[in-house]
N, C-alpha and C positions, 0 to 999 in steps of 0.2 A: 650413659644416657639414662635417663629416667623412664621408668615402665609405666605403661598406662594399665592399671589393675581393672578399671572399668571395661575397656575394651577386651580385656584379657577373657574377662566373665561373659561378656556377650558373645564371644568368639566359642568359649568352652560350652555354653549352653547351647549354642546352634550346632556344633558338632556332635554333641550327646555323648553317649558312652559305648561309642562303637569299639568293636575289638581292633587291636593294633594301633590304637591312638595313643600316643605318649608326647609329654610336653618337657621343653629344656628351654634353658637361657641361650639366646643365639640372636646375634646382628643386633644387639644393644637392646632386645627387647624378648618377648616370651614366644618361643615356637612352638608350632604344633606338628607332630610327624605322624604318618599313617605307614605302618608296615615298614618303618624305617626311611621313609621318603618325606623329605620337607613338603608340609602342605602350605602353611600360611603361617603369619607372624603378627602379634600385636606389638607395636612399638609407639613411642611418644607421638611420633610425627603421622602415624595412620596405620592402617592394616595393609600388609604385604600378602598377596595372594598369588598362588602358582598356578597358571594355565596352560603352561607349555608352549614352547616356540611354536609360532603360527597359529594359535590360538586364542591370542589376545587381542586382536583388531575389534572384536564387538565392544569389548570392555572398554577399551581405550577412546572409543566413541561416545560413551558415556560422561556426563558432567561430572568433574571432580575425581575423576579416574586418570591416572597419569603413568607413564612407563617407571618402573623401577630404575634405580640408579646405584651402582655400588662405586661412590667416588663419580668419577666421570664416566664409567663405562655404562653401557647399557646392558641392563640384564632381560633380554629377549623372553617372552614367556612369563614374565613376573610384572605385576601392576601394582599400584600404591594407591591406595583412597583414604582421604581424610575424614574428618568427623562428619562431614556433610553426607558422605558414602556410608561410612559405617553406621551412622545415626539413623539411616533408612533403612527399616528391618527387611522391606522386600529387596531393596539393592544388595544387601548384606548378605543375605540368604542366597540371593542369585550367584553371587561371585562366589560365595563358599561351595554352593552345589556344583559349580563348573571346575572348581578346584579339586572337590571329592571325585567328580568323573574323570578327571584327569590323572589325577594321583593314583586312583584304585586301578588304572590300566597299566601301571608299571610294575615292574616284578618288586617282590619283596626284597628288603635287604638284609 
């Protein structure tokens, strides 16, 4: 899959220089890890955001945010937002802040 380097840069800028942040190729895109835990991913079809099981209902109610699928399997706790979502600075920040809050609560790997 083709990467979306523009989205990667937007996410990189939002996430900043925090300790424990790492990046690597994953899911056909570019993944951001925090303390060894998957946080989010930039792909050609949008951004993937990890909110945690049971924490994604509010995000799924937003226009342009859908449940992440892996093939036909629903990935509970993960959402995907297309260009209309990640192009909105406030919405992108809100989703990434929620992902950070969840992933920071997880034990380091």
